[in-house]
Short mmCIF file of the C-alpha atoms (twelve columns), coordinates in Angstrom:
data_MODEL
# 
_entry.id   MODEL 
# 
loop_
_atom_site.group_PDB 
_atom_site.id 
_atom_site.type_symbol 
_atom_site.label_atom_id 
_atom_site.label_alt_id 
_atom_site.label_comp_id 
_atom_site.label_asym_id 
_atom_site.label_seq_id 
_atom_site.Cartn_x 
_atom_site.Cartn_y 
_atom_site.Cartn_z 
_atom_site.pdbx_PDB_model_num 
ATOM 1   C CA . UNK A 1   107.591 -19.667 -60.208 1 
ATOM 2   C CA . UNK A 2   105.228 -21.009 -63.188 1 
ATOM 3   C CA . UNK A 3   101.844 -18.253 -62.820 1 
ATOM 4   C CA . UNK A 4   98.498  -20.845 -63.232 1 
ATOM 5   C CA . UNK A 5   94.937  -19.428 -62.781 1 
ATOM 6   C CA . UNK A 6   91.830  -20.925 -63.628 1 
ATOM 7   C CA . UNK A 7   88.316  -19.132 -63.861 1 
ATOM 8   C CA . UNK A 8   85.280  -20.000 -64.292 1 
ATOM 9   C CA . UNK A 9   81.557  -19.624 -63.693 1 
ATOM 10  C CA . UNK A 10  79.270  -21.595 -62.089 1 
ATOM 11  C CA . UNK A 11  75.322  -22.021 -61.406 1 
ATOM 12  C CA . UNK A 12  73.478  -21.818 -57.695 1 
ATOM 13  C CA . UNK A 13  74.297  -25.661 -57.134 1 
ATOM 14  C CA . UNK A 14  77.483  -25.393 -58.608 1 
ATOM 15  C CA . UNK A 15  75.888  -26.354 -62.981 1 
ATOM 16  C CA . UNK A 16  79.021  -26.021 -65.028 1 
ATOM 17  C CA . UNK A 17  77.789  -27.471 -68.210 1 
ATOM 18  C CA . UNK A 18  74.819  -28.902 -70.435 1 
ATOM 19  C CA . UNK A 19  75.447  -30.792 -73.375 1 
ATOM 20  C CA . UNK A 20  78.893  -29.812 -73.968 1 
ATOM 21  C CA . UNK A 21  78.432  -26.037 -73.084 1 
ATOM 22  C CA . UNK A 22  77.257  -23.508 -70.399 1 
ATOM 23  C CA . UNK A 23  74.054  -24.126 -69.362 1 
ATOM 24  C CA . UNK A 24  73.163  -20.487 -69.294 1 
ATOM 25  C CA . UNK A 25  74.658  -19.900 -73.184 1 
ATOM 26  C CA . UNK A 26  72.745  -17.722 -75.220 1 
ATOM 27  C CA . UNK A 27  71.385  -15.903 -71.846 1 
ATOM 28  C CA . UNK A 28  72.048  -11.945 -72.502 1 
ATOM 29  C CA . UNK A 29  70.844  -10.887 -68.935 1 
ATOM 30  C CA . UNK A 30  73.937  -8.400  -68.264 1 
ATOM 31  C CA . UNK A 31  75.169  -10.296 -64.817 1 
ATOM 32  C CA . UNK A 32  76.110  -13.358 -67.784 1 
ATOM 33  C CA . UNK A 33  77.206  -10.995 -70.492 1 
ATOM 34  C CA . UNK A 34  79.361  -9.080  -68.716 1 
ATOM 35  C CA . UNK A 35  81.185  -12.835 -66.777 1 
ATOM 36  C CA . UNK A 36  82.093  -13.430 -69.947 1 
ATOM 37  C CA . UNK A 37  83.382  -10.065 -71.229 1 
ATOM 38  C CA . UNK A 38  85.375  -9.963  -68.109 1 
ATOM 39  C CA . UNK A 39  86.737  -13.919 -68.960 1 
ATOM 40  C CA . UNK A 40  88.106  -12.535 -72.338 1 
ATOM 41  C CA . UNK A 41  89.756  -8.695  -70.961 1 
ATOM 42  C CA . UNK A 42  91.298  -11.670 -67.700 1 
ATOM 43  C CA . UNK A 43  93.262  -13.536 -69.931 1 
ATOM 44  C CA . UNK A 44  93.899  -11.379 -72.664 1 
ATOM 45  C CA . UNK A 45  97.695  -11.284 -73.903 1 
ATOM 46  C CA . UNK A 46  98.074  -14.267 -71.736 1 
ATOM 47  C CA . UNK A 47  98.090  -18.420 -72.483 1 
ATOM 48  C CA . UNK A 48  94.612  -20.385 -72.123 1 
ATOM 49  C CA . UNK A 49  95.012  -23.724 -72.407 1 
ATOM 50  C CA . UNK A 50  91.782  -26.364 -72.583 1 
ATOM 51  C CA . UNK A 51  89.951  -29.272 -73.597 1 
ATOM 52  C CA . UNK A 52  88.791  -29.732 -77.443 1 
ATOM 53  C CA . UNK A 53  85.769  -28.875 -76.701 1 
ATOM 54  C CA . UNK A 54  86.313  -25.389 -74.376 1 
ATOM 55  C CA . UNK A 55  88.313  -24.400 -77.195 1 
ATOM 56  C CA . UNK A 56  85.811  -24.357 -79.651 1 
ATOM 57  C CA . UNK A 57  83.546  -22.470 -77.561 1 
ATOM 58  C CA . UNK A 58  85.947  -19.479 -77.871 1 
ATOM 59  C CA . UNK A 59  85.284  -17.111 -80.618 1 
ATOM 60  C CA . UNK A 60  87.285  -15.628 -83.306 1 
ATOM 61  C CA . UNK A 61  88.196  -13.043 -81.752 1 
ATOM 62  C CA . UNK A 62  89.869  -14.043 -78.923 1 
ATOM 63  C CA . UNK A 63  92.557  -16.185 -80.518 1 
ATOM 64  C CA . UNK A 64  94.253  -12.845 -81.814 1 
ATOM 65  C CA . UNK A 65  95.060  -11.451 -78.347 1 
ATOM 66  C CA . UNK A 66  96.125  -14.541 -76.595 1 
ATOM 67  C CA . UNK A 67  97.600  -17.903 -76.831 1 
ATOM 68  C CA . UNK A 68  95.359  -20.545 -77.325 1 
ATOM 69  C CA . UNK A 69  96.960  -24.366 -76.833 1 
ATOM 70  C CA . UNK A 70  94.039  -27.315 -76.775 1 
ATOM 71  C CA . UNK A 71  94.820  -29.665 -74.734 1 
ATOM 72  C CA . UNK A 72  94.236  -33.637 -73.730 1 
ATOM 73  C CA . UNK A 73  93.711  -34.491 -69.898 1 
ATOM 74  C CA . UNK A 74  96.236  -37.361 -70.990 1 
ATOM 75  C CA . UNK A 75  99.008  -35.634 -71.051 1 
ATOM 76  C CA . UNK A 76  101.619 -34.506 -68.945 1 
ATOM 77  C CA . UNK A 77  100.341 -31.123 -66.947 1 
ATOM 78  C CA . UNK A 78  104.500 -30.083 -65.912 1 
ATOM 79  C CA . UNK A 79  105.030 -30.345 -69.582 1 
ATOM 80  C CA . UNK A 80  102.198 -28.412 -70.515 1 
ATOM 81  C CA . UNK A 81  103.014 -25.991 -68.506 1 
ATOM 82  C CA . UNK A 82  106.742 -26.151 -69.396 1 
ATOM 83  C CA . UNK A 83  105.903 -24.772 -73.050 1 
ATOM 84  C CA . UNK A 84  105.432 -21.217 -71.475 1 
ATOM 85  C CA . UNK A 85  108.206 -19.786 -69.586 1 
ATOM 86  C CA . UNK A 86  107.036 -16.639 -67.775 1 
ATOM 87  C CA . UNK A 87  103.550 -16.596 -68.676 1 
ATOM 88  C CA . UNK A 88  100.416 -16.571 -66.904 1 
ATOM 89  C CA . UNK A 89  98.413  -19.400 -68.010 1 
ATOM 90  C CA . UNK A 90  94.897  -19.928 -67.924 1 
ATOM 91  C CA . UNK A 91  93.662  -23.092 -67.339 1 
ATOM 92  C CA . UNK A 92  89.635  -23.839 -69.123 1 
ATOM 93  C CA . UNK A 93  87.617  -26.531 -68.840 1 
ATOM 94  C CA . UNK A 94  86.316  -29.386 -69.139 1 
ATOM 95  C CA . UNK A 95  86.615  -31.616 -66.072 1 
ATOM 96  C CA . UNK A 96  88.810  -33.713 -67.076 1 
ATOM 97  C CA . UNK A 97  91.241  -30.885 -67.492 1 
ATOM 98  C CA . UNK A 98  91.186  -29.268 -64.240 1 
ATOM 99  C CA . UNK A 99  91.053  -32.853 -62.867 1 
ATOM 100 C CA . UNK A 100 94.399  -33.100 -64.010 1 
ATOM 101 C CA . UNK A 101 96.018  -29.636 -63.516 1 
ATOM 102 C CA . UNK A 102 93.587  -28.569 -60.401 1 
ATOM 103 C CA . UNK A 103 96.985  -29.030 -58.539 1 
ATOM 104 C CA . UNK A 104 98.940  -26.871 -60.397 1 
ATOM 105 C CA . UNK A 105 96.170  -24.056 -59.980 1 
ATOM 106 C CA . UNK A 106 97.656  -21.474 -57.740 1 
ATOM 107 C CA . UNK A 107 94.754  -18.615 -57.961 1 
ATOM 108 C CA . UNK A 108 90.673  -19.943 -58.678 1 
ATOM 109 C CA . UNK A 109 88.522  -16.913 -60.015 1 
ATOM 110 C CA . UNK A 110 84.451  -18.226 -59.885 1 
ATOM 111 C CA . UNK A 111 81.898  -16.320 -60.646 1 
ATOM 112 C CA . UNK A 112 78.682  -17.655 -59.240 1 
ATOM 113 C CA . UNK A 113 75.900  -16.253 -61.481 1 
ATOM 114 C CA . UNK A 114 71.855  -16.758 -60.643 1 
ATOM 115 C CA . UNK A 115 71.781  -20.093 -62.940 1 
ATOM 116 C CA . UNK A 116 69.325  -22.714 -61.376 1 
ATOM 117 C CA . UNK A 117 68.397  -24.478 -63.747 1 
ATOM 118 C CA . UNK A 118 70.151  -28.534 -65.349 1 
ATOM 119 C CA . UNK A 119 73.157  -29.113 -65.660 1 
ATOM 120 C CA . UNK A 120 75.164  -32.766 -66.069 1 
ATOM 121 C CA . UNK A 121 78.532  -30.989 -65.458 1 
ATOM 122 C CA . UNK A 122 79.568  -29.651 -61.761 1 
ATOM 123 C CA . UNK A 123 81.625  -27.796 -60.414 1 
ATOM 124 C CA . UNK A 124 84.254  -30.337 -57.805 1 
ATOM 125 C CA . UNK A 125 85.190  -28.285 -55.092 1 
ATOM 126 C CA . UNK A 126 87.971  -30.601 -53.740 1 
ATOM 127 C CA . UNK A 127 89.690  -29.305 -57.227 1 
ATOM 128 C CA . UNK A 128 90.466  -25.754 -54.469 1 
ATOM 129 C CA . UNK A 129 92.343  -27.929 -52.380 1 
ATOM 130 C CA . UNK A 130 94.583  -29.787 -55.878 1 
ATOM 131 C CA . UNK A 131 92.278  -32.581 -56.382 1 
ATOM 132 C CA . UNK A 132 89.099  -34.022 -57.692 1 
ATOM 133 C CA . UNK A 133 87.414  -35.958 -55.423 1 
ATOM 134 C CA . UNK A 134 87.235  -40.032 -55.449 1 
ATOM 135 C CA . UNK A 135 83.990  -41.391 -54.736 1 
ATOM 136 C CA . UNK A 136 83.791  -44.999 -53.707 1 
# 
């Protein structure tokens, strides 16, 4: 069985992103710093797959102690996951990636941060049950 997980932080209203970045990026409050530190500690030694914008934001040090793979939402997720047999795989964003990979994610680790500002990307609770909400 493949071990596929997702780990993310959201704001108080489900905010995920703003202009291609985390809305709270650069915030030095200990809660925000602790969240980023925990992400890199939890993914260390494992596989991180994500879209190009998410991978672009990964600091250089992180490439040394985990396998990082840029994926595209149009790729066959089963083929991508099959590249890493026996490994724990963390699926990073963005939204297009989670829309495709949600059915394969067995564990979501979501931190709700004390951010209540602007966003242009939101967490979709339908991902938790394996799919994206569809609007008519």
